[in-house]
C-alpha positions as CSV (number, residue, x, y, z in Angstrom):
1,M,-7.7,8.4,-27.2
2,A,-9.3,4.9,-27.6
3,G,-5.5,3.5,-28.5
4,L,-4.5,5.0,-25.3
5,F,-7.3,3.1,-23.3
6,D,-6.4,-0.1,-25.4
7,L,-2.7,0.1,-24.3
8,W,-3.6,0.8,-20.9
9,R,-5.8,-2.3,-20.8
10,Q,-3.3,-4.4,-22.4
11,E,-0.6,-3.3,-20.0
12,F,-2.3,-3.3,-16.6
13,C,-5.1,-5.7,-16.9
14,G,-4.9,-9.5,-16.2
15,D,-2.8,-9.5,-13.0
16,T,-5.4,-8.8,-10.5
17,R,-4.8,-11.7,-8.3
18,S,-0.9,-11.4,-7.9
19,D,-1.4,-7.5,-7.4
20,L,-3.8,-8.0,-4.7
21,L,-1.5,-10.6,-3.1
22,A,1.4,-8.2,-3.4
23,G,-0.8,-5.4,-1.8
24,L,-1.9,-7.6,1.2
25,T,1.8,-8.6,1.8
26,V,3.0,-5.0,1.8
27,A,0.1,-4.2,4.1
28,A,1.3,-7.1,6.5
29,V,4.8,-5.8,6.8
30,A,4.0,-1.9,6.7
31,L,1.4,-1.7,9.5
32,P,3.5,-3.5,12.3
33,L,6.5,-1.6,11.0
34,A,4.8,1.9,11.4
35,L,3.5,0.7,14.8
36,A,7.0,-0.3,16.0
37,F,8.3,3.1,14.7
38,G,5.6,4.9,16.8
39,V,6.4,3.0,20.0
40,A,10.2,3.3,19.4
41,S,9.9,7.2,19.1
42,A,7.8,7.0,22.4
43,S,5.2,9.4,20.9
44,T,2.1,9.9,22.8
45,T,-1.7,10.3,21.8
46,S,-2.0,13.6,23.7
47,L,-2.6,16.8,21.4
48,R,-1.7,19.3,24.3
49,P,1.6,20.8,24.4
């Protein structure tokens, strides 16, 4: 099990800054896109039928 943890650390640690920047970039694109789809579908906030 210790070998698996060492392998995970070797593969996935060290690129924290670039991973954070990529996550912020995706969020900056995905949120306005999701809002645009909501507006384009003419959805309402009412829960009543």
